[in-house]
C-alpha positions as CSV (number, residue, x, y, z in Angstrom):
1,M,152.8,62.5,59.6
2,L,152.1,66.3,58.9
3,A,148.6,65.4,58.0
4,S,148.7,63.0,61.4
5,G,150.1,66.5,63.1
6,A,147.3,68.6,62.1
7,A,144.9,66.3,62.8
8,A,146.3,66.3,66.7
9,L,146.5,70.2,67.0
10,V,142.8,70.4,65.5
11,A,140.9,68.0,67.7
12,P,141.6,70.1,71.0
13,R,140.3,73.1,69.9
14,M,137.4,71.5,69.2
15,A,136.9,69.8,72.4
16,F,137.7,72.9,74.5
17,A,135.0,74.9,71.8
18,Q,132.5,72.5,73.1
19,K,133.7,72.2,76.3
20,E,133.8,76.0,77.4
21,T,129.7,76.5,75.8
22,I,127.3,77.8,78.2
23,K,124.3,76.3,77.2
24,I,121.2,78.2,77.4
25,G,117.4,76.6,77.2
26,V,115.0,78.7,75.7
27,L,111.8,76.2,76.4
28,N,109.2,78.2,73.6
29,S,105.9,76.9,71.9
30,L,107.0,76.6,68.2
31,S,103.9,75.3,67.8
32,G,100.4,75.0,69.2
33,T,97.9,77.6,70.0
34,T,100.5,80.0,71.3
35,A,103.2,78.9,69.0
36,T,102.9,82.4,66.8
37,S,103.6,84.6,70.2
38,E,105.9,82.6,71.6
39,T,108.3,81.7,68.3
40,T,109.2,85.5,68.2
41,L,110.3,85.3,72.1
42,K,112.7,82.3,70.4
43,D,114.0,84.0,67.7
44,T,114.7,87.0,69.5
45,M,116.7,84.7,72.5
46,L,119.0,83.5,69.3
47,M,119.7,86.7,67.7
48,L,120.7,88.1,71.6
49,I,122.8,85.0,72.1
50,G,124.7,85.5,68.5
51,Q,125.5,89.2,69.1
52,Q,127.1,88.4,72.5
53,N,128.9,85.3,70.6
54,A,129.9,87.9,67.6
55,K,132.1,89.7,71.1
56,D,133.2,87.0,72.4
57,G,130.6,85.1,74.8
58,V,130.4,86.1,78.3
59,L,133.4,85.5,80.7
60,G,135.4,84.1,77.0
61,K,133.0,81.6,76.4
62,K,130.3,81.4,73.7
63,R,126.7,80.5,74.7
64,E,124.6,77.8,72.8
65,A,121.5,77.9,72.7
66,V,119.4,74.9,73.2
67,V,115.3,75.1,72.2
68,V,113.3,73.1,72.5
69,D,109.8,73.4,71.7
70,P,107.0,72.2,74.6
71,A,104.1,72.8,71.5
72,S,101.7,74.7,74.2
73,D,101.3,71.7,76.5
74,W,101.6,72.8,79.7
75,P,102.7,70.2,81.7
76,L,104.8,69.3,78.8
77,F,106.5,72.3,79.7
78,A,107.4,70.7,82.8
79,E,108.9,67.6,82.0
80,K,111.5,69.6,79.7
81,A,112.7,72.1,81.7
82,R,113.7,69.7,83.9
83,E,115.2,67.7,80.8
84,L,117.1,70.8,80.3
85,L,118.4,71.4,83.5
86,T,119.4,67.5,84.5
87,V,119.8,66.5,80.7
88,D,121.8,69.3,79.0
89,K,122.5,70.9,82.1
90,G,121.3,74.6,81.1
91,A,122.6,77.0,83.2
92,V,120.1,79.6,82.7
93,L,116.0,79.1,81.3
94,F,114.3,81.6,78.9
95,C,110.7,80.4,79.1
96,C,106.8,80.4,79.0
97,R,105.1,83.5,77.4
98,I,102.0,82.0,79.1
99,S,101.3,82.6,82.5
100,V,100.3,79.1,83.4
101,S,103.4,77.6,81.4
102,R,105.3,79.4,84.6
103,K,103.1,78.4,86.8
104,S,104.0,74.5,85.3
105,V,107.8,74.6,85.1
106,L,108.4,77.0,89.0
107,P,107.5,73.7,91.0
108,D,110.7,72.0,89.4
109,I,112.7,75.1,89.6
110,E,112.3,75.9,92.7
111,E,113.3,71.5,93.6
112,L,116.6,71.7,90.8
113,N,117.8,75.3,92.2
114,G,117.8,76.1,89.0
115,L,117.3,80.1,87.1
116,L,114.5,80.5,85.1
117,F,113.9,84.2,83.0
118,H,110.5,84.5,82.8
119,P,111.2,87.8,79.5
120,V,107.3,89.7,79.1
121,Q,104.9,90.5,81.4
122,Y,102.7,88.9,84.6
123,E,100.5,89.0,86.9
124,G,102.4,89.3,90.0
125,E,101.1,87.9,93.6
126,E,104.2,85.1,92.7
127,S,108.1,85.5,94.1
128,S,110.2,82.8,93.6
129,K,114.6,83.5,94.6
130,N,115.0,81.1,90.8
131,V,113.0,83.3,89.0
132,F,113.5,86.7,87.4
133,Y,110.5,88.2,86.3
134,P,111.8,91.6,84.5
135,G,108.3,92.3,82.9
136,A,105.3,94.3,84.1
137,A,103.2,93.5,86.1
138,P,99.4,94.8,86.8
139,N,100.3,97.8,89.4
140,Q,103.0,99.5,86.2
141,Q,100.7,98.4,82.9
142,A,97.4,97.5,83.3
143,I,96.2,100.3,86.8
144,P,98.0,103.0,85.1
145,A,95.9,102.1,82.1
146,V,92.8,102.8,84.7
147,D,94.4,105.8,85.9
148,C,94.4,107.3,82.4
149,F,90.7,106.4,82.0
150,L,89.5,107.2,85.0
151,E,91.2,110.9,85.8
152,E,92.8,111.8,81.9
153,L,90.1,110.1,79.7
154,G,86.8,110.5,82.1
155,V,85.7,106.7,81.7
156,E,83.6,105.3,83.8
157,K,82.8,102.2,82.9
158,F,84.7,99.8,80.9
159,A,84.5,95.8,80.3
160,L,87.3,93.8,81.5
161,L,88.3,91.0,78.8
162,G,90.4,88.0,78.5
163,T,91.6,84.9,77.5
164,D,90.7,82.3,80.3
165,Y,93.8,81.6,82.2
166,V,96.0,82.5,84.7
167,Y,96.9,85.7,83.6
168,P,93.7,87.5,82.2
169,R,91.7,86.3,85.0
170,T,94.6,87.7,88.1
171,T,94.5,90.7,86.0
172,N,90.7,91.6,85.8
173,N,90.1,90.1,89.4
174,I,92.8,93.0,90.3
175,L,92.1,96.3,88.1
176,D,87.8,94.9,89.6
177,A,88.8,95.5,92.9
178,Y,91.0,98.7,92.1
179,P,87.9,101.3,91.2
180,R,85.8,100.6,94.1
181,H,88.6,102.0,96.5
182,D,87.7,105.5,97.6
183,R,89.3,107.5,95.0
184,R,87.4,111.1,96.2
185,V,89.7,113.6,97.7
186,P,89.0,114.7,101.1
187,D,87.3,117.9,101.4
188,E,90.3,119.2,103.9
189,I,93.0,118.7,100.8
190,Y,90.7,121.1,99.2
191,D,90.7,123.4,102.1
192,L,94.6,122.6,102.5
193,F,95.6,123.1,98.9
194,L,92.9,125.8,97.6
195,M,94.1,126.2,94.4
196,L,93.4,122.7,93.7
197,K,89.7,122.4,92.6
198,E,90.5,124.4,89.6
199,M,92.8,122.3,88.3
200,T,91.0,118.8,88.8
201,R,91.0,118.2,85.1
202,R,94.8,119.5,84.7
203,R,97.3,117.1,84.1
204,G,100.2,116.4,86.7
205,G,102.8,117.9,83.7
206,D,101.0,121.3,82.7
207,L,101.7,122.5,86.2
208,S,104.7,124.6,86.3
209,G,106.8,126.4,88.9
210,G,105.3,126.2,92.7
211,Q,101.7,124.7,92.0
212,Q,104.0,121.5,91.3
213,Q,104.2,121.2,94.8
214,L,100.5,119.7,94.4
215,A,102.8,116.9,94.5
216,I,101.6,116.7,98.4
217,A,98.4,116.4,97.9
218,R,98.5,113.7,96.1
219,A,100.5,112.1,98.8
220,M,98.2,113.0,101.1
221,I,94.9,111.5,99.2
222,M,97.1,107.8,99.9
223,R,96.7,108.8,103.8
224,P,100.3,108.1,104.5
225,K,101.3,107.0,107.2
226,V,104.9,108.9,106.4
227,L,105.7,111.3,104.1
228,L,108.9,112.3,103.0
229,L,109.7,115.6,101.4
230,D,112.9,116.3,99.6
231,E,113.2,119.8,98.8
232,P,109.5,121.0,98.8
233,T,111.1,124.7,98.3
234,E,113.8,124.4,95.6
235,G,112.7,126.5,93.2
236,T,110.0,127.9,94.8
237,Q,108.5,131.6,95.1
238,P,108.3,133.2,98.1
239,N,104.7,133.4,98.5
240,I,104.6,129.8,98.3
241,I,107.3,128.6,100.3
242,Q,104.5,130.0,103.0
243,E,102.0,127.9,101.7
244,I,103.7,124.7,102.0
245,G,105.2,125.7,105.4
246,H,101.9,126.2,106.9
247,V,100.4,122.7,104.8
248,I,103.1,121.0,106.6
249,S,102.4,122.8,110.1
250,H,99.0,121.4,109.6
251,I,99.4,118.3,109.0
252,K,102.0,118.3,112.0
253,A,99.8,119.2,114.0
254,R,97.5,116.0,113.1
255,G,99.9,114.0,114.9
256,N,98.9,111.0,112.8
257,V,101.9,111.7,109.9
258,A,104.9,111.0,110.5
259,I,106.7,114.2,108.4
260,V,110.7,113.8,107.2
261,L,111.7,116.9,105.4
262,V,115.2,117.1,103.0
263,E,115.5,121.0,103.0
264,Q,118.4,122.9,102.6
265,H,116.4,126.4,102.7
266,F,117.9,126.8,106.9
267,D,114.8,129.4,108.4
268,F,112.1,127.0,106.7
269,A,113.1,123.3,108.7
270,W,113.9,125.2,111.2
271,T,110.3,126.7,111.9
272,L,109.0,123.1,111.2
273,A,111.5,120.7,112.9
274,D,111.2,118.4,116.1
275,R,114.4,117.4,115.3
276,A,117.3,118.1,113.3
277,Y,119.7,115.9,111.5
278,V,122.9,118.1,109.7
279,F,124.8,116.3,107.3
280,D,128.3,117.1,106.1
281,R,129.6,115.2,103.5
282,G,127.8,111.9,103.9
283,T,128.3,112.5,107.7
284,V,125.9,113.3,110.5
285,A,127.4,116.4,111.9
286,I,124.7,117.8,114.1
287,S,121.9,116.1,115.7
288,G,118.9,116.4,118.5
289,R,115.9,117.8,119.5
290,M,115.1,121.1,118.6
291,E,115.2,122.7,122.1
292,D,118.6,121.5,122.9
293,L,120.4,122.6,119.9
294,S,121.7,126.2,119.5
295,V,120.1,128.0,116.1
296,D,123.7,130.1,115.8
297,T,126.0,126.8,116.3
298,V,123.2,124.4,114.2
299,R,122.7,127.4,111.3
300,E,127.3,128.0,110.9
301,Q,127.3,124.5,110.1
302,F,124.9,124.1,107.8
303,Y,126.6,127.0,105.9
304,I,129.8,125.7,106.1
């Protein structure tokens, strides 16, 4: 009786543990041409799942890794992804070191309304409500590297190399087009910021004090439609504040750029603005066109 009673107590606990696991599909090639890089991703996922389970899992439930090897076969990725979602009932998939494998599984993921984490860099130019893309796209990784070559290292020519598949082809196309844009600083920028020409070879982090306001020049080089200036006078010496005011006035007079100026320097903001909004604890206390506002009333509210 004691033995059977003990068995009766143990069996439900085993059934509960099996029922309450959250299955995580880990779909990475452990054999074939891409196994070297994808095996590391599988090992990382198992390590993270183990760490979470050691802390009582998620919402009190243990996570269970279902590891599948699609053997570097792109069509097989799609087949195995569908199995993980429909047969194994995976709550989410971590998959696809290579972009072509992500492209292969995407139609099935979207059809079944599954959830996919693509954990490494990718080429961009894709967006799906069923996919998380935490890795860097070219504008976050490759393009900053090109900027470093061109602007800081003075490199004028470099080669674009890559394996013949979607990620290298797409990224190389983006980079091939990128330097062809007009990267020349317009003469009017040099006219507005007289110190800029002598600083063109200086690193941005080496600028100090008011010279950091040359960030306005960098923004104007991009030919924006809207220019947002967040307290440009903060920590700046009076003569530089005056120069910034002249620059803003010049940009304003051109009439092709809307300027949003957030500023605590009252006189500076009052002389430049066409319309004012004074905030008090996140609420608009006063607003209107400058000709309709009393400078004394606004100043009083400004300093409350």
